[in-house]
N, C-alpha and C positions, 0 to 999 in steps of 0.2 A: 489072233494067230500071227506069228512073225513070218514075214515073207522074204526079206532080204536083209543082209547085214554086211557091214564093212568094219572089221575090227582092227585097231591099231593101238600101240602103247602110247600113253601120255608123254608128250615131249619132255625130255629131261628127267623122266621118272622110270625109265626102263620098263619093266613089266608091272610096276606098282599099280598103275591105273590103266584100264583099257576103255576105249571109246568106240562107239559104233553108231550107225544109222539104220533104222529098220522101219517096216510098215506093219501095222496091226489092224485087224478088222474090228470096226465099231459099227454101230447101227446106221451111220451115215456114209459108210464106205470104208476107206482106208485112212488111218492116222499115221502120219510120218513123225518119227520120234528119234531124237538124239539121246544117246545113253552113255553114261560113264559108270564104270563099276570096278570094284577091287579085283585084282588078278586072282585072289584066292577064291572069291565067290563063295566063301565058306559060311559056317554056322555062326561066326562071331560078328556078322554084319549088323549094323544098326538099322533102324527103321528106314525104308526107302524114302527118297525125297522126289516129289514131282514139282517141276518149275513151270509156271504158267505165264505166258507173255502178254503184253497189251494187245488190243485189237489191231493195231497198225504194225505189228511185228511178227516174228516167228521164233521158234525155239533157238535159232542161231544167236539170239540175244545172250543166251546163257552158255555159249560154247566153251569159253574159258572157265567160267564159274563151275560148271558141272565137273570138270576135270579136277579142280581144286577141292571140291567137296567129296570126291569119290574114293578116298583112301580107305574109308571104313563103312561106306554105304553105297548102294546102287542109286544113281541119280538119273532122272528122266526129264527131258525137255521136249514135249510134243509141239508140233505145229498144230494149233487148235483148228477145228473144222473150218474149212474155207480159207485158211491161211497157209502160206508157204506151199508145201507139197502135199498137204492133206486134202481129201475130198471135201467139197462144200456140203453143208446141211441144207434142208429145205429152206426156202426163202423166209418162211414165217417162224423159224425155230428160235431166233434170238439168242441171247446169252445162255439160255437153257441147253443149247446144243453142246456148248463147251463142257458143262457139268456132266451131261449124259455121256459124252465121249470119254471123259476121264474115268467115270465109273465103269464103263465097258472095258476100257484099257486095263484098269486095276483087276477086274474080274478075269480078263483073258490071261493075265500073268499070275492069277491066284494070289494077289497081294491082300493079305488080311488087314494090315494097318499101314497107313502111309502118313508122311508129313507133306504139307503143301506150302509152296512159296508162290506168291502172286505179285505181279506188277501191273498197275493200272486196272484194266478190265480183267486181267488174270486174278486180281485180288477178289473181285466180285464172284468170279467163277469158283475160286477156292472156298469162299463162304457158302456158295450154293451147294457145292459138294458136301461140305460139313453139315449143312442143314438137311439134305436129302439122304445122306448116308453117314450118320453120326458114328456108327460103329467102325467105319473105315478110317476116319481122320483122327489122328492123335494130336498133332500140333500144327500151327499155321504161322508162316512168316509173311507179313505184308510189307512190301517196299513202297513207300508213299502212303499218304493218309486218305486216299480217295474212297476207301471202303470202311473207314473208321466208324462212321455213323451206323453201320450195320452190325457192329460187334455188340454183343450183350453178355451178361454174366453167364449165360448158358453156352457161349461159344467155346470151342476148344482153346487150350492155352495158346497164347499168341505173342509173337514178337513183332512189334511195329518198328520198322526202320524208317525214320523220318528224314527225308531229304529236304534240303533248303532250310529255311528258318521257320519253325512251326509257330502258328499264331497262338494267341492266348486262348482262343476257343478250342483249338486242337489240344493244347496242353490240359485244359479243363476236362475235356472229354476223356482223354487218356487217364487222367487222375481218377475219374469216376469209375473206370474199369480196371483199376490197379490190381484187383484180386486175381484176374486171369490175363493181364496184359503187361508185358515188359516193353520198354521203349528204348531204342538205340538211335541217337541223333547223329547224323552225319551231314551237317549243313554245308560242308565243303564240296559235296557232290552235286549240289543243286538238285535238279530233277532228272539227271542223266543216269538211268538204271545201269547202263553199260559201264559207267565209271565205278560202280559198286562191285563189279565182277573181279575181285582181287583176292589174293590169298588171305589178306588180313580180315576181310569180311567173312570169307569162308570159315576162318578160324573162330570168329565171333559167333557165327550162326551154328557152328558145330557145338560150341559150348552150350548154347541154348537147347539144341535138339537132342544132345546126348545126356542132358541133365536128368537125373533120376527123380 
């Protein structure tokens, strides 16, 4: 359930994209979420995108990125449980708390299908959600190769954004999964996920997520 919101137009876009912050009820308390969505909010929207940050971050990491992605789809960047302004899970919940919270959030909004983007530990959570709720997850974007070894031929269609210079082992692993994995190399960004939050990357990810 949404508890509060703060809506404003995306800078430089007039009413093209609106952003807000809100709280939703999940099993561990309240989840703080940053959202960007098209002004139309209409029936022509593409599949919603959920952006999952690393363990040492918050949804603020995606603040500029979600606005760039939201011209045709709703985009959500939660503070995962225990991070930022979200309530903490039980001490023994582990990474499973993140996946459970994301599933609760999707159910609260009645989202039948979502795409997931994960960075660092967020990639692990994205794959946990895909494993526990396969009917919910359509496509996944992984920024960085930390979760590459967990991908299988049964995983949802995936775009791997490789930061830095990938090793021969990573290239070999990616090649083995080529049937459901696409690779985008951006070595100039090193391992700084914030450097990826640009219109050019949003355009590239949109091409992957919108593909029929």
